[in-house]
C-alpha positions in Angstrom: 12.3 -21.2 33.6 12.0 -24.0 36.1 8.7 -24.8 37.8 8.8 -24.2 41.5 6.3 -25.7 43.9 6.3 -25.9 47.8 4.4 -28.7 49.4 3.4 -29.1 53.0 4.3 -32.5 54.5 0.9 -33.5 55.9 0.3 -37.0 54.4 2.0 -40.1 53.1 2.1 -38.8 49.5 3.9 -35.6 50.6 6.1 -37.5 53.0 7.3 -39.5 50.0 8.7 -36.3 48.5 11.1 -35.7 51.4 14.6 -35.8 49.8 17.5 -37.9 51.1 20.3 -36.3 53.2 23.6 -35.5 51.5 25.2 -37.8 54.0 23.6 -41.3 53.7 24.2 -41.9 57.4 21.5 -39.4 58.2 17.8 -39.3 57.1 15.2 -36.6 57.5 12.5 -39.4 57.4 13.8 -41.0 60.6 15.3 -38.1 62.5 13.9 -37.3 65.9 17.0 -35.3 67.1 14.9 -32.2 67.9 11.8 -34.0 69.1 13.6 -36.1 71.6 16.0 -34.2 73.9 17.3 -37.3 75.6 17.9 -40.0 73.0 16.9 -38.3 69.7 19.0 -39.2 66.7 19.7 -38.0 63.1 20.7 -41.5 62.0 19.1 -43.3 59.1 16.8 -46.0 60.5 15.1 -48.1 57.9 12.6 -49.4 60.4 11.1 -45.9 60.7 10.1 -46.0 57.1 7.7 -48.8 57.7 4.1 -47.8 58.3 2.4 -48.4 61.6 3.3 -48.0 65.2 2.1 -51.5 66.0 -0.8 -52.7 68.1 -0.4 -54.7 71.3 -3.4 -56.8 70.4 -5.7 -56.0 73.3 -8.1 -58.9 72.8 -9.1 -61.4 75.5 -6.7 -63.9 74.0 -3.7 -61.6 74.2 -4.6 -60.6 77.8 -4.8 -64.3 78.8 -1.4 -65.0 77.1 0.2 -62.2 79.0 -1.2 -63.2 82.4 1.6 -64.6 84.6 1.4 -68.2 85.8 0.9 -68.3 89.5 1.8 -72.0 90.0 -1.7 -72.7 91.4 -3.5 -74.9 88.8 -6.9 -74.0 90.2 -6.3 -70.3 90.2 -4.7 -70.3 86.7 -7.6 -72.4 85.4 -10.2 -70.0 86.8 -8.5 -67.0 85.4 -9.2 -68.2 81.9 -13.0 -68.2 82.5 -15.5 -65.4 83.0 -16.7 -65.1 86.6 -19.9 -67.0 87.3 -23.1 -64.9 87.5 -24.1 -63.8 91.0 -27.9 -63.6 91.3 -27.6 -61.4 94.4 -25.3 -58.8 92.8 -26.9 -55.5 91.6 -27.1 -54.8 87.9 -26.3 -58.3 86.8 -25.8 -59.2 83.1 -28.7 -60.1 80.9 -27.8 -63.8 81.3 -27.7 -63.7 85.1 -30.3 -65.7 87.0 -33.3 -63.8 88.5 -33.0 -62.8 92.1 -36.3 -63.7 93.8 -35.5 -61.5 96.8 -34.7 -58.3 94.9 -37.4 -55.7 94.5 -39.0 -55.4 91.2 -37.2 -52.8 89.0 -39.3 -49.7 88.5 -39.7 -48.6 84.9 -38.1 -45.2 84.2 -40.4 -42.2 84.1 -41.5 -41.1 80.7 -39.3 -38.4 79.3 -41.0 -36.6 76.3 -37.6 -35.0 75.4 -35.6 -38.2 75.2 -34.8 -39.7 71.8 -36.4 -43.0 71.0 -34.5 -45.9 69.5 -35.5 -44.8 66.0 -35.2 -41.1 66.5 -32.3 -39.1 64.9 -31.2 -35.5 65.6 -32.3 -33.3 62.9 -29.6 -31.5 60.9 -28.9 -28.0 62.3 -27.9 -25.8 59.4 -26.5 -23.2 61.9 -24.3 -25.6 63.9 -20.7 -25.9 62.7 -20.1 -29.1 60.9 -17.9 -31.7 62.8 -14.4 -31.6 61.5 -12.8 -34.9 60.4 -9.8 -35.8 62.4 -6.6 -34.4 60.9 -3.2 -35.9 60.7 -1.7 -39.2 59.7 -3.1 -42.3 61.2 -1.4 -44.9 63.3 -0.3 -46.8 60.2 1.8 -43.9 59.0 5.6 -43.9 59.3 6.8 -42.8 62.7 8.4 -39.6 61.5 5.2 -38.6 59.6 3.3 -39.1 62.8 5.7 -36.7 64.6 5.3 -34.1 61.8 1.5 -34.5 62.0 1.1 -33.9 65.8 0.0 -30.3 65.4 -2.1 -30.4 62.2 -5.3 -29.7 64.0 -4.0 -26.6 65.8 -0.8 -25.4 64.4 -0.7 -26.7 60.9 2.2 -28.4 59.1 5.6 -28.9 60.6 7.6 -29.4 57.3 7.8 -28.3 53.7 9.5 -29.6 50.6 10.5 -27.4 47.7 10.2 -29.0 44.3 12.0 -27.9 41.2 10.4 -29.3 38.1 8.7 -31.8 40.4 12.0 -33.0 41.8 12.7 -32.4 45.5 15.4 -29.9 46.0 15.1 -28.6 49.6 13.5 -29.6 52.9 12.6 -27.6 55.9 11.3 -28.6 59.4 9.8 -26.0 61.7 7.1 -25.5 64.3 6.3 -24.0 67.7 9.1 -24.2 70.3 7.1 -26.6 72.4 7.2 -29.2 69.7 11.0 -29.5 69.9 12.3 -30.2 73.4 15.9 -30.1 72.4 15.5 -26.6 71.0 13.8 -25.6 74.3 16.7 -27.1 76.3 19.3 -25.3 74.2 17.3 -22.0 74.5 17.2 -22.4 78.3 21.0 -22.0 78.3 20.6 -18.3 77.3 18.5 -16.3 79.8 19.1 -13.2 77.7 16.7 -14.4 75.1 13.1 -12.9 75.2 10.9 -15.0 77.5 7.7 -14.0 75.6 6.2 -14.3 73.2 7.8 -17.7 72.5 9.2 -18.0 69.0 8.6 -20.5 66.3 11.7 -22.5 65.4 13.3 -23.8 62.3 15.2 -26.9 63.2 16.2 -28.2 59.8 16.9 -26.7 56.4 18.8 -28.6 53.7 19.2 -29.1 50.0 20.1 -32.1 48.0 23.6 -32.3 46.7 22.6 -31.7 43.1 20.5 -28.6 44.0 23.2 -26.8 46.1 24.2 -23.3 45.1 20.9 -22.4 43.4 19.4 -20.5 46.3 16.5 -23.0 46.9 17.1 -23.3 50.7 16.9 -19.5 51.1 13.7 -19.5 49.0 12.2 -22.2 51.1 13.1 -20.4 54.4 11.5 -17.2 53.1 8.3 -19.2 52.4 8.4 -20.7 55.8 8.9 -17.3 57.4 5.9 -15.9 55.5 3.8 -18.9 56.6 4.7 -18.5 60.3 4.0 -14.8 60.1 0.5 -15.6 58.9 0.1 -18.1 61.7 0.6 -15.3 64.2 4.2 -15.8 65.4 6.2 -12.7 66.4 9.6 -14.2 65.8 11.5 -17.3 64.6 14.7 -18.7 65.9 17.3 -21.2 64.5 20.1 -23.0 66.2 23.0 -23.8 63.9 26.1 -25.6 65.0 29.4 -23.8 64.2 32.3 -25.9 62.8 30.1 -28.8 61.9 30.5 -30.5 58.6 28.1 -29.1 56.0 26.6 -32.6 55.4 26.4 -33.4 59.1 24.3 -30.5 60.3 20.6 -30.0 59.5 20.7 -26.4 60.7 22.9 -24.7 58.1 25.4 -22.0 59.2 25.1 -18.7 61.0 26.1 -17.0 57.8 23.2 -18.6 56.0 20.7 -17.4 58.5 22.1 -13.8 58.5 21.7 -13.7 54.7 18.1 -14.9 55.2 17.2 -11.9 57.4 18.1 -13.3 60.8 20.3 -11.6 63.3 22.7 -13.2 65.8 20.8 -13.1 69.1 23.4 -15.1 71.0 26.9 -15.3 69.7 28.0 -18.6 71.3 31.2 -20.1 69.9 29.5 -23.4 69.2 25.7 -23.1 69.4 24.7 -19.5 68.4 21.1 -18.5 68.3 19.8 -16.7 65.2 16.5 -14.8 65.5 14.2 -13.0 63.1 11.4 -10.7 64.1 8.2 -11.0 62.1 5.3 -8.7 61.5 
């Protein structure tokens, strides 16, 4: 009896479990096809697997380097220096010369409720504890950052099914608002319910070695149960008819019908499959 485990993709360790696509030209780990309605791609992009979104620098040196040359040697030279202190300006810096014409600054009135320099707020056992920020950091791979956008509110956006600790299936899902391409496709069909907005499953796939064992259906069932617990009333999927099995991340209409979905829009190319929850 194989050991089955389903893992939410919420951190770098779990992201490392995401299996490769059957077609090596595609990659779940660099796909933003559903997140980007304009230029999103399913293509394998090795650069996306590198951590970090990069930092523009932001220091004084970088700001000076990016400053355009005006052609005026006096102006360009001055731009590299801090402005001279103005003794007549209000609120000067600590190093500014004293202004003998300014009125003496009045000391602030004593506030018995203000905290002193050495005071600390006492711990309040009844106040909720501050929550640590959730989600991958800026040094995480770009796709992991996309999957982590809703962790603080919605929860995970992807799951991996492991069979004997080997990745066999992958599923991406989330609220409709997280996937602009799904929203655009859905807008083509005014007959779909306007509210409540459904959750969507944008990707379900199995590895080549794991096909035919029912792991994709098992993972979809787990995702549906999870989304039901999160309060969604329905789930939709948008398969592409006549697409190669290895070229579509959205399975086939027949797969979704077998998983308990019904055909809500029977389009000849992009049908909409829907399952009510609750």
